Each structure stands twice: as C-alpha cells, then as structure tokens.
C-alpha positions in Angstrom: -3.1 29.9 -6.7 -1.3 31.5 -9.7 -3.1 31.6 -13.1 -2.8 28.2 -14.8 -0.7 28.4 -18.0 -2.3 25.2 -19.2 -5.4 27.2 -20.0 -3.8 28.0 -23.3 -5.3 25.6 -25.9 -8.0 24.2 -23.5 -11.2 23.4 -25.4 -14.3 25.1 -24.2 -17.8 24.2 -25.6 -19.8 26.7 -27.6 -22.2 28.9 -25.6 -25.9 28.2 -26.0 -27.4 30.2 -28.9 -28.3 33.8 -28.1 -31.2 35.3 -30.0 -30.5 39.1 -30.5 -33.7 40.9 -29.8 -34.7 44.3 -31.2 -35.4 45.7 -27.7 -32.1 44.4 -26.4 -30.3 46.2 -29.2 -32.2 49.4 -28.4 -31.5 49.1 -24.7 -27.8 48.5 -25.2 -27.6 51.4 -27.7 -29.2 53.7 -25.1 -26.8 52.5 -22.4 -23.7 53.2 -24.5 -25.1 56.5 -26.0 -25.2 55.1 -29.5 -27.7 57.5 -30.9 -27.5 56.7 -34.6 -31.1 55.7 -35.7 -29.9 52.5 -37.3 -29.7 51.1 -33.7 -33.3 51.9 -32.9 -35.4 52.3 -36.0 -36.0 49.3 -38.3 -36.9 51.5 -41.2 -33.6 53.3 -41.1 -31.7 50.1 -40.7 -33.7 48.7 -43.7 -32.8 51.7 -45.8 -29.1 50.8 -45.1 -29.7 47.2 -46.3 -30.1 45.5 -42.9 -32.9 43.1 -42.0 -33.5 44.9 -38.6 -31.8 47.3 -36.2 -28.0 47.1 -36.1 -26.3 46.5 -32.7 -23.5 48.9 -31.7 -20.1 47.3 -32.1 -19.6 46.7 -28.4 -22.8 44.6 -28.2 -20.6 41.6 -29.0 -19.7 41.7 -25.3 -23.1 40.3 -24.5 -22.2 37.1 -26.2 -18.6 37.1 -25.3 -19.5 37.4 -21.6 -21.3 34.1 -21.8 -18.0 32.5 -23.0 -15.9 34.4 -20.5 -18.1 33.0 -17.7 -16.9 29.5 -18.8 -13.3 30.5 -18.4 -13.9 32.2 -15.0 -15.8 29.1 -13.8 -12.8 26.7 -14.5 -11.9 25.4 -11.0 -8.1 25.1 -11.8 -7.8 28.4 -13.7 -6.3 30.4 -10.9 -8.4 33.4 -12.0 -9.9 35.1 -9.0 -12.6 37.5 -10.0 -11.9 39.8 -7.1 -8.3 40.3 -8.4 -9.3 40.7 -12.1 -9.4 43.8 -14.2 -10.6 43.9 -17.8 -7.5 45.5 -19.3 -8.2 45.5 -23.0 -10.9 44.7 -25.6 -10.9 44.4 -29.4 -13.4 43.4 -32.0 -12.8 42.1 -35.5 -16.0 42.0 -37.5 -17.0 40.2 -40.7 -20.4 41.9 -40.5 -22.5 43.8 -38.0 -24.8 42.1 -35.5 -28.4 42.6 -36.4 -31.6 42.0 -34.4 -32.8 38.5 -35.3 -29.3 37.0 -35.3 -28.9 33.8 -33.4 -25.3 33.9 -32.1 -23.0 31.4 -30.5 -19.6 32.1 -28.9 -16.6 29.8 -28.5 -13.7 31.0 -26.3 -10.1 30.0 -26.7 -7.3 31.2 -24.3 -4.5 32.3 -26.6 -2.0 33.5 -24.0 -1.1 33.5 -20.3 1.8 35.8 -19.5 3.2 36.3 -16.1 3.3 39.9 -14.9 4.9 40.3 -11.5 3.0 38.1 -9.1 0.0 38.1 -11.4 -0.8 37.3 -15.0 -2.4 38.6 -18.2 -4.8 36.2 -19.8 -5.7 36.8 -23.5 -8.7 35.1 -25.0 -10.5 35.2 -28.3 -14.2 34.5 -28.6 -15.3 33.5 -32.1 -18.9 34.5 -32.5 -20.8 32.8 -35.3 -24.4 33.0 -36.6 -26.9 30.1 -36.8 -25.4 29.1 -40.2 -21.9 28.9 -38.7 -20.7 32.0 -40.5 -18.2 34.2 -38.6 -19.7 37.5 -37.3 -17.0 38.8 -35.0 -14.0 37.8 -33.0 -13.9 39.5 -29.6 -10.5 39.6 -27.9 -10.2 40.3 -24.2 -7.1 40.8 -22.0 -7.7 40.2 -18.3 -5.2 41.3 -15.8 -5.2 39.1 -12.7 -3.4 40.3 -9.6 -1.2 37.8 -7.7 -1.8 36.4 -4.2 -0.7 38.6 -1.4 
C-alpha cells in the first residue's frame, strides 16, 4: 500500500505527559557524548540559571518518538517500518529541556511527497510543558520505500 496522502492534516491526540528525570538526562548525555557538565551536574546547571540539569538538544527525540509511534500505528498510513529510513531531523527551541519538566507532544503530518515508488513524510511534533508553553518543535522527515 502506498503512503496515504490524507495523513496531512490528520488530528492526533497529545502524548501522555513525560516527566524528564535527572538520571534520564544524564544517561542520554552519556549516550550522545554530551560532556558539558550542565548535562550532569545540578550545581553547574544552577549556576547557569537552570532549575536542574539541562538535556542535550537531541533529547527532544524521546518525546517526539512517542508521537511518531502514533503515526506509525495508523492502520491506513501505508508506512511500513521495514521500509522506513529516518532521513532528516530538525529542532526549533523556545527554551532548553530541563530535568523536572513534564512534556507532552502533539504530532502533525505537514507533507507527504511521492518519491519514485515511495514517499517522504514530514511531520512536526510540538512539545509543550505542563503549563502549555512551547518548548520545542521537532521536525522529522521519513523516507518510505515503495512496494516491490
């Protein structure tokens, strides 16, 4: 089945709130080789004006992944995970993610573009804090190969 172009504009519910834990930030920072002490030491983060350790910029993927799972689970999407490559990723921040944040993501498919027998699917996940304030928009482009 080809990728469904009617995914554009489809309404997806917000993800359940995700509480950003200090140890999760530290683990993620180690995994991506983010060695700046603001990612692991609350005192250093505090001296920079943050309430707790600061997540590396790509940490937003943790929340975005929960939203992408909704898209991938759509039975009529035409997106087959075994034919999917994560082609591009961008982040647009209003402020950094900090341990203690409670974040929710809401995904919107912004484009489906045919590419040969496959398609490129672009989505934006708006990530907000517990007060509803924007934290980051995570944009992903998935390249989905066509049926053989």
